[in-house]
LODO-394341 format. One line per 10 residues: number of its first residue (from 1); their letters; for each residue x, y, z negated of C-alpha. Coordinates in Angstrom, 2 decimals, padded with zeros to 5 digits. Each point is the difference from the previous one (the first is absolute). Layout:
NUM) A) X:Y:Z | ...
! end
This chain:
1) MTVAATKTIK) -036.02:-011.79:006.96 | 002.05:-003.01:-001.12 | 000.77:-002.53:002.74 | -000.08:-003.62:-001.14 | 003.26:-001.87:000.41 | -000.11:-002.59:002.77 | 003.52:-001.42:-000.19 | 002.17:-001.27:-002.87 | 003.80:-000.14:-000.03 | 002.13:-001.78:-002.57
11) ADICVIGAGS) 003.44:001.42:-000.61 | 003.01:-000.30:-002.27 | 000.26:003.76:-000.28 | -002.32:002.85:000.99 | 001.43:003.49:000.29 | -002.38:002.98:-000.16 | 001.52:003.05:001.65 | 002.36:000.24:002.98 | 002.23:002.84:-001.13 | 003.67:-000.39:-000.84
21) AGLSVAAGAA) -000.63:-002.17:-003.06 | -002.56:-002.33:001.55 | 001.86:-000.44:003.27 | 003.17:-001.00:-001.83 | -001.80:-002.70:-001.99 | -001.92:-001.30:003.00 | 003.10:-000.24:002.19 | 002.02:-001.75:-002.70 | -002.76:-002.44:-000.92 | -000.74:-000.97:003.59
31) RLGARTVLIE) 003.65:-000.54:000.83 | 000.30:-002.26:-003.01 | -002.85:-002.17:001.28 | -002.83:001.16:-002.27 | -003.50:000.26:001.41 | -000.33:003.78:000.00 | -002.94:002.33:000.51 | 000.49:003.76:000.35 | -003.00:002.33:-000.32 | 000.03:003.66:001.08
41) GDRMGGECLH) -003.03:002.26:000.37 | 001.84:002.96:001.52 | 003.21:000.24:002.03 | 002.81:-002.54:-000.10 | 003.11:001.59:-001.47 | -001.89:001.98:-002.60 | 000.76:003.43:-001.39 | 003.78:-000.15:000.37 | -000.10:-000.52:003.76 | -002.89:002.26:000.94
51) TGCVPSKALI) -000.18:002.80:-002.57 | 003.00:-000.35:-002.32 | 003.68:-000.82:000.27 | 000.25:-000.33:003.77 | -001.74:003.19:001.21 | 001.38:002.08:-002.89 | 003.59:-000.98:000.77 | -000.60:000.54:003.71 | -001.27:003.51:-000.80 | 003.03:000.64:-002.23
61) AAAARAQATR) 002.28:-001.14:002.83 | -001.60:002.46:002.42 | 000.27:002.79:-002.56 | 003.68:-000.81:-000.57 | 000.68:000.49:003.72 | -001.58:003.45:-000.14 | 002.03:000.94:-003.08 | 003.25:-001.21:001.56 | -000.60:002.42:002.86 | -000.41:002.89:-002.45
71) EGAAFGISTP) 003.21:-000.88:-001.83 | 002.20:-000.33:003.08 | 001.68:003.41:-000.33 | 002.18:-001.20:-002.91 | 001.54:-002.53:002.41 | 000.46:002.48:002.83 | -003.16:-001.12:001.77 | -002.29:002.97:000.58 | -003.56:-000.85:000.96 | -003.28:001.89:-000.12
81) EPVDDFAAVH) -002.66:-000.79:-002.60 | -001.57:-003.33:001.04 | -003.45:000.14:001.54 | -001.87:-002.97:-001.40 | -002.49:-001.86:002.17 | -002.09:-001.46:-002.81 | -002.15:-002.02:002.38 | 003.20:-001.73:001.13 | 000.98:-000.53:-003.64 | -003.41:-001.62:-000.51
91) RHLHEVIAGI) 000.66:-002.30:002.97 | 003.40:-000.89:-001.45 | -001.58:-001.14:-003.27 | -002.49:-002.23:001.73 | 002.52:-001.41:002.45 | 002.07:-001.10:-003.01 | -003.06:-001.62:-001.56 | -000.86:-001.72:003.28 | 003.53:-001.37:000.24 | -000.30:-001.70:-003.39
101) EPHDSAERFE) -003.63:-001.16:000.28 | 000.72:-003.26:001.87 | 002.12:-001.20:-002.94 | -003.01:000.41:-002.29 | -002.66:-001.14:002.45 | -002.56:-002.76:-000.43 | 001.43:-001.70:003.09 | 003.47:-000.27:-001.55 | -001.33:-001.44:-003.23 | -002.25:-002.43:001.80
111) GLGVIVLQAY) 003.12:-001.08:001.87 | 001.56:-000.79:-003.38 | -002.96:-002.23:-000.79 | -001.96:002.45:-002.16 | -003.80:000.08:000.29 | -000.82:003.72:000.28 | -003.48:001.20:-000.91 | -000.72:003.60:000.91 | -002.72:000.86:-002.49 | -000.31:001.29:-003.56
121) ARFLSADVVV) 000.36:-002.60:-002.74 | -002.05:-000.50:-003.15 | 000.32:-002.60:-002.73 | -003.06:-002.20:-000.50 | 001.76:-001.78:-002.87 | 003.54:-000.42:-001.25 | 000.61:-002.61:002.71 | -002.04:001.26:002.94 | 000.20:003.10:002.19 | -002.34:001.03:002.79
131) AGNTTVRARR) 001.16:002.08:002.98 | -002.54:000.74:002.69 | -001.64:-003.28:000.86 | 002.84:-002.12:-001.42 | 000.40:-001.50:-003.45 | 003.53:-000.70:-001.20 | 000.75:-002.49:-002.76 | 003.61:000.17:-001.10 | 002.24:-001.37:-002.71 | 001.76:003.37:-000.36
141) FVIATGSRPA) -001.09:003.55:000.83 | 002.10:003.13:000.41 | -001.68:003.41:-000.23 | 001.99:002.58:001.97 | -002.59:002.62:000.91 | 002.22:003.02:-000.64 | -001.06:003.45:-001.08 | -001.45:003.25:001.31 | 000.69:003.68:-000.71 | -001.35:001.24:-003.32
151) IPPISGLAEA) -002.01:003.22:000.24 | 000.31:002.07:-003.21 | -003.28:001.23:-001.56 | 000.58:003.63:000.99 | -003.04:002.18:000.59 | -000.71:000.31:003.72 | 002.88:-002.22:001.12 | -002.07:-002.84:001.45 | -002.26:002.47:001.82 | 003.07:001.63:001.57
161) LPLTNETVFG) 000.71:-003.29:001.81 | 003.70:-000.14:-000.90 | 002.58:-001.90:001.96 | 001.58:-003.10:-001.52 | 002.63:-002.37:001.32 | -002.89:-001.80:001.74 | -000.78:003.05:002.15 | 003.01:002.33:000.10 | 001.82:-002.05:002.63 | -002.95:000.42:002.31
171) LAECPAHLAI) 000.62:003.75:000.34 | 000.73:000.99:003.58 | 000.81:003.61:-000.97 | 002.38:001.23:-002.67 | -001.79:001.69:-002.92 | 000.53:003.75:-000.24 | 000.19:-000.19:-003.80 | -000.08:-003.35:-001.78 | -000.80:-000.06:-003.72 | 001.08:-003.24:-001.66
181) IGGGPVGLEM) -001.40:-001.19:-003.32 | 002.71:-002.11:-001.61 | 003.74:000.49:-000.41 | 000.99:-003.65:-000.08 | 001.94:-001.83:002.73 | -002.79:-000.02:002.60 | -000.94:003.62:-000.54 | 003.58:001.22:000.26 | 000.80:-002.14:003.04 | -002.98:001.38:001.85
191) AQAFRRLGAD) 000.74:003.54:-001.18 | 003.49:000.02:001.46 | -000.99:-001.80:003.20 | -002.90:002.31:000.85 | 002.03:003.08:-000.94 | 002.75:-001.08:002.38 | -002.59:-000.50:002.72 | -001.28:003.55:-000.35 | -002.67:000.05:-002.71 | -000.02:002.29:-003.01
201) VTVLERFSIL) -000.17:-002.32:-003.00 | -001.00:000.45:-003.65 | 000.32:-002.85:-002.52 | -002.19:000.09:-003.11 | 001.19:-002.23:-002.84 | -001.54:-000.29:-003.47 | 003.30:-000.81:-001.66 | 003.43:000.30:001.62 | 001.03:-001.61:003.27 | 001.41:-003.53:-000.10
211) PREEPEAAEA) -000.61:-000.33:-003.74 | 001.16:-003.62:-000.04 | 003.47:000.74:001.33 | 003.16:001.43:-001.52 | -000.34:003.78:-000.58 | 003.07:000.57:002.19 | -001.66:-001.93:002.85 | -003.24:001.95:-000.32 | 001.97:003.25:000.01 | 001.88:-001.04:003.14
221) ARSALVREDV) -003.30:-000.73:001.77 | -001.45:003.28:-001.28 | 002.95:001.99:001.31 | -000.13:-001.68:003.41 | -003.72:000.66:000.40 | 000.17:003.61:-001.15 | 002.94:000.60:002.32 | -002.25:-001.08:002.87 | -002.79:002.35:-001.19 | -002.33:-002.62:-001.47
231) VLQERVVIEE) -001.96:001.76:-002.76 | -000.03:-002.04:-003.22 | -002.71:000.79:-002.53 | 000.88:-002.13:-003.02 | -001.80:-000.42:-003.32 | -003.29:001.21:001.38 | -003.56:-001.16:-000.62 | -002.22:000.13:003.07 | -003.35:001.50:-000.94 | -001.89:-000.13:003.27
241) VRRETVGRVR) 000.25:-000.69:003.70 | -002.36:001.91:002.24 | -000.39:-000.01:003.77 | -000.17:003.65:001.03 | -000.52:-000.05:003.75 | 000.59:-002.45:002.80 | 003.65:-000.94:-000.21 | 000.70:001.66:-003.37 | -000.09:-001.38:-003.53 | 000.76:001.85:-003.25
251) VAFRRDGALD) 001.64:-001.71:-002.95 | -000.34:001.73:-003.38 | 002.44:-001.02:-002.72 | 001.14:001.09:-003.41 | 003.52:000.27:-001.40 | 000.66:001.05:-003.59 | -003.57:001.23:-000.21 | 000.26:002.29:003.03 | -002.29:-000.69:002.97 | 001.41:000.02:003.54
261) SISASHILVA) -000.98:-001.41:003.37 | 001.24:-000.75:003.50 | -001.77:-000.25:003.34 | 001.02:-002.86:002.28 | -001.10:-001.52:003.28 | 000.24:-003.59:-001.28 | 000.22:-001.73:-003.34 | 001.74:-003.34:-000.53 | -000.51:-002.11:-003.11 | 003.05:-001.99:-001.11
271) AGRSPNVEGL) -000.92:-000.61:-003.62 | 000.19:-003.73:-000.57 | -001.77:-003.16:001.11 | -003.06:-002.02:-001.00 | 000.00:-003.82:000.33 | -002.42:-001.57:002.47 | -002.02:-002.25:-002.30 | -003.55:000.92:000.97 | -002.14:-002.60:001.75 | 002.36:-002.89:-000.71
281) GLDVAGVTFG) -002.24:-001.65:-002.58 | 002.81:-000.09:-002.55 | -002.47:-000.13:-002.88 | -001.61:-003.08:001.54 | 003.43:-001.62:000.32 | 000.87:000.87:-003.58 | 002.94:002.21:000.98 | 000.86:002.79:-002.46 | 000.55:003.43:001.52 | -000.29:003.71:-000.76
291) SDGIEVDARL) 000.38:003.39:001.62 | 003.77:-000.56:000.22 | -000.30:-003.33:001.79 | -000.18:-003.72:-000.64 | 001.66:-001.29:-003.15 | 002.84:-002.42:000.74 | 002.67:-001.79:-002.03 | 003.70:-000.26:000.82 | -000.78:-002.81:002.45 | -002.55:002.30:001.70
301) RTSRRHIFAI) -002.90:-002.22:-001.08 | -003.30:001.62:-000.87 | -002.24:-001.02:-002.88 | -000.89:-002.98:002.23 | 003.35:-001.71:000.36 | -000.58:-001.33:003.50 | -000.77:003.53:001.24 | 002.96:002.33:000.52 | 000.04:003.75:000.67 | 002.87:001.89:001.62
311) GDVARGPRFT) 000.75:003.34:001.61 | -001.86:003.21:-000.76 | -003.14:-001.76:-001.25 | 001.89:-001.44:-002.97 | 001.27:001.86:-003.03 | 003.67:000.71:000.52 | 002.30:001.75:002.48 | -001.55:001.17:003.25 | 002.63:-000.23:002.72 | 000.02:-002.00:003.21
321) HAAAYQAGIV) 003.31:-001.63:-000.97 | -001.47:-000.89:-003.40 | -002.89:-001.70:001.78 | 002.39:-002.06:002.12 | 001.92:-001.00:-003.13 | -003.23:-000.95:-001.76 | -000.99:-002.15:002.97 | 003.07:-002.15:-000.58 | -000.90:-000.39:-003.67 | -003.50:-001.14:000.92
331) VRNALFALPA) 001.18:-002.49:002.63 | 002.30:-001.65:-002.54 | -002.76:-000.19:-002.58 | -002.88:-000.98:002.26 | 001.75:-002.46:002.31 | 002.86:-001.42:-002.06 | -001.45:000.36:-003.52 | 003.19:001.79:-001.03 | -000.38:002.42:-002.93 | 001.48:002.94:001.92
341) RADYRALPRV) -000.46:003.36:-001.71 | 000.16:003.53:001.35 | 002.93:002.06:-001.29 | -000.01:003.66:001.03 | 003.24:001.09:-001.67 | 001.75:000.21:003.37 | -002.95:001.37:002.00 | 001.15:003.09:001.93 | -002.13:002.95:001.05 | 000.68:002.79:002.49
351) TFVDPEVAVV) -001.50:003.43:000.55 | 000.63:000.78:003.65 | 000.58:003.72:-000.25 | 003.24:001.43:001.35 | 002.29:-000.71:-001.78 | -001.55:-003.30:-001.03 | -000.49:-000.89:-003.65 | 000.63:-003.69:-000.69 | -000.26:-001.66:-003.40 | 000.35:-003.46:-001.51
361) GLTEAEARKN) -000.16:-001.08:-003.60 | -000.23:002.37:-002.95 | 000.33:003.75:000.01 | 002.13:001.57:-002.69 | -003.09:000.99:-002.02 | -001.43:-003.52:000.23 | 003.26:-001.55:-001.10 | 000.40:002.36:-002.97 | -003.59:-000.65:-001.03 | 000.93:-003.65:-000.45
371) GSFVEVVMTP) 002.44:001.10:-002.70 | 003.00:-001.89:001.35 | 003.47:001.29:000.88 | -000.14:002.12:003.18 | 002.78:001.49:002.09 | -000.53:002.12:003.11 | 002.26:000.54:003.01 | -000.82:002.57:002.69 | 001.95:000.50:003.22 | -000.85:002.97:002.26
381) LATNDRARTE) -000.73:-000.71:003.65 | 002.49:002.75:000.81 | 002.81:-002.47:-000.83 | -001.01:-002.11:003.01 | 001.88:000.81:003.20 | -002.78:-001.22:002.30 | -002.41:002.36:-001.74 | 002.49:002.79:000.56 | 000.24:-000.73:003.73 | -003.77:000.19:000.28
391) RRVDGFSKLV) -000.32:003.05:-002.30 | -002.27:-002.04:-002.29 | 001.59:000.55:-003.39 | -003.11:000.61:-002.13 | -000.53:-003.17:-001.98 | 001.59:-002.46:-002.41 | 000.20:-003.56:-001.23 | -000.86:-000.66:-003.64 | 000.53:-003.20:-001.94 | -001.62:-000.81:-003.32
401) LGRRGRVLGA) 002.21:-002.52:-001.79 | -000.25:-002.11:-003.11 | 002.78:-001.54:-002.02 | 003.11:-001.13:001.89 | -001.21:001.76:003.12 | -003.10:-002.13:000.58 | -002.12:001.75:002.62 | -003.46:000.86:-001.30 | -001.07:002.34:002.78 | 001.13:002.03:002.98
411) TIVAPHAGEL) -001.27:003.11:001.76 | 001.33:001.24:003.32 | -000.92:003.33:001.60 | 001.53:000.10:003.46 | -000.71:-000.54:003.68 | -000.81:-003.70:000.46 | -000.26:-000.52:-003.76 | -002.64:-002.66:000.68 | 002.61:-001.99:001.91 | 002.57:000.43:-002.79
421) IGLWSLVIGR) -002.15:-000.99:-002.97 | -000.19:-003.66:001.05 | 003.54:-000.59:-001.28 | -001.02:001.10:-003.49 | -003.16:-002.09:000.18 | 002.26:-003.01:000.62 | 002.33:000.99:-002.85 | -002.86:000.32:-002.49 | -001.93:-003.02:001.26 | 003.01:-002.33:-000.07
431) GLRLSAVAGM) 001.69:001.49:-003.04 | 003.17:000.82:001.93 | 002.86:001.80:-001.67 | 000.69:003.60:000.87 | 003.48:-001.07:001.03 | -001.52:-001.84:002.96 | -001.13:003.33:001.47 | 003.11:001.93:-001.02 | 002.18:-002.66:001.64 | -001.90:-000.37:003.26
441) IAPYPTYSEL) 001.49:001.32:003.24 | -002.39:002.55:001.48 | 000.50:001.23:003.58 | 001.27:003.56:000.30 | -001.56:002.46:000.47 | -003.48:-001.18:-000.98 | -002.64:000.89:-002.54 | 000.47:-003.48:-001.47 | 003.24:001.25:-001.57 | -002.17:001.97:-002.42
451) SKKVAGDWFA) -000.91:-003.19:-001.85 | 003.62:-001.11:-000.19 | 000.97:003.47:-001.21 | -002.53:000.21:-002.84 | 001.01:-003.48:-001.19 | 003.67:000.96:000.23 | -000.65:003.21:-001.92 | -001.16:-002.03:-003.00 | 003.16:-002.09:000.05 | 002.11:003.12:000.48
461) SKLFSPRVRR) -001.38:001.45:-003.22 | 001.24:-003.12:-001.79 | 003.22:-000.51:001.92 | 001.47:003.50:-000.02 | 000.06:000.34:-003.77 | 002.83:000.82:-002.46 | 000.04:-003.60:-001.18 | 000.50:-001.39:003.49 | 002.63:002.65:000.75 | 001.97:-001.12:-003.04
471) LVQFVQRWLP) -000.30:-003.63:001.10 | 001.28:000.80:003.49 | 002.92:001.94:-001.43 | 000.88:-002.93:-002.28 | -000.13:-002.51:002.87 | 002.13:002.24:002.21 | 002.79:-000.01:-002.58 | 000.27:-003.80:000.28 | -000.34:-000.39:003.76 | 003.25:-000.70:001.92
! end
């Protein structure tokens, strides 16, 4: 039953969705003095806080502690196999969420001057939204309703009640055998974490794992996972999922025409996302959208120019840090009428397996596809003394360079690679010269020296050449 609106609010900007993207816009707009309304029908903080980045990284952190215990013998620290208290791990995840919740709460945003409506929103026209019993008329709207897990159309999968990121962090017991559909970043992160916490894990991937990344990076992740006894089933087509008995599910799949199957206690789907566009009344508002999200231009405007869309609901990159970046673009456009445009050339991404895989810019294949001059420099992690001290030498840094050493892309496979990639994001985003990195003073011994080393290796290939040797010899003859 539809409840008639009894109150009307006029605003400069109305934000629909209180996840990372929407919260960033609402906070910025309110602080700048705009009359701001924020509408959220579910939980403040959205997917990232409750079922995404925060709990997943908290789980990975717990799993890393367990793995460190197993690997202590190489350092002269002998300990028994860790006994994981998964209920305590579960509490850890939710304590971390609870610690962050106040920052994303309605009370905090109301303190900033935002009017927070906790109800689902629906457009009545291009200029009017209704939420509960309140009508909002605004000069600008921002749709930031996020996305949800996509469930592939596999026979029997829906009936098997699979886990997704929305439910897996609610587990109070570790799965005996977790089957994961999807070998992308989320699937692999969860595979390694649950394996380290005691589960048997099988990953089923239709293509190859991490298909977007450099082949060397995918191979490094593959080796690390296999070394920890994660079973990778790549290039398979899942035929059927069938619940056998209470607590058991069978997954039948085909590889190269041959049929095979596994029996697992739980199945987790990590096979992409679907934008949350249903029920918004986008057709009434005249906003163009499809199964891949809302259509936006470089200024993140929809087909109705006063309505913006950002975050997972919009077509484009789906990362929390991309959403925060997009929020800044929208604030400049909506509040200052500046023609700010999104530029994703320096947008980094990280797969939080161990070692981490961090990327920014173009891969080698992408750069060569463009048909321009490409040069590649790779420096093994084994050349880094800090990595040696920690016995973490499996990895590398790879630069994809254009003419005159212009940085087109960078990939780092190493512990803390996500912390290291920011330097290369700055280099690409600001068009800095490679000499700026080669000439920086990095503290010793740190992983940050890896970036200085790979930049220096490119210069070394130019500097230590027969031509330069002849020049030095000539100069030496004339020096006093």
